[in-house]
C-alpha positions, -999 to +999 in steps of 0.1 A: +131+060+042+103+037+030+082+042-001+047+033+003+019+035-021-017+044-006-047+040-032-067+069-034-093+075-007-069+070+021-061+106+026-059+104+064-037+073+062-013+092+034-007+125+059-001+102+089+027+081+070+042+110+056+044+126+093+061+095+105+086+098+078+075+077+049+076+087+014+041+083+003+025+083-031-015+081-041-023+060-065-056+048-083-060+009-085-060+008-124-023+017-120-016-019-103-020-041-135+017-052-134+045-061-107+067-033-118+043-007-102+046-025-071+088-030-074+087+007-068+076+005-032+084-012+000+043-017+005+013-009-011-015-002+008-053-006-007-088-001+007-099-031+001-129-023-016-111-038-050-099-068-038-104-100-059-123-075-082-098-078-112-076-107-097-051-083-086-041-102-056-025-127-079+000-104-091+037-117-085+058-093-063+077-095-031+060-060-022+036-065+006-002-057+000-020-043+029-054-040+030-067-011+050-100-019+057-107-024+095-071-013+105-059+015+121-031+038+107-010+025+135-017-012+128-009-005+091+022+013+098+031-019+121+023-039+093+046-019+068+075-021+093+072-056+097+066-069+063+084-048+041+114-063+022+134-037+009 
């Protein structure tokens, strides 16, 4: 089972991924300040509203960070399936 972190505010996506068999945890963007947060998950999905605000895109991790803005739940699931490294 893939473990996915979903930023708060993406409740519909969280429910969709849970129904698809993923282990999903909601998080707030301020909890992603270090790479140890990312290491717990196969993928991290963010809203896109906080991209580049605090430089989080520079976090060094192998865990893919997917920006949900403009994507359907199905497109996000496809990205998780193709990018997840664990």
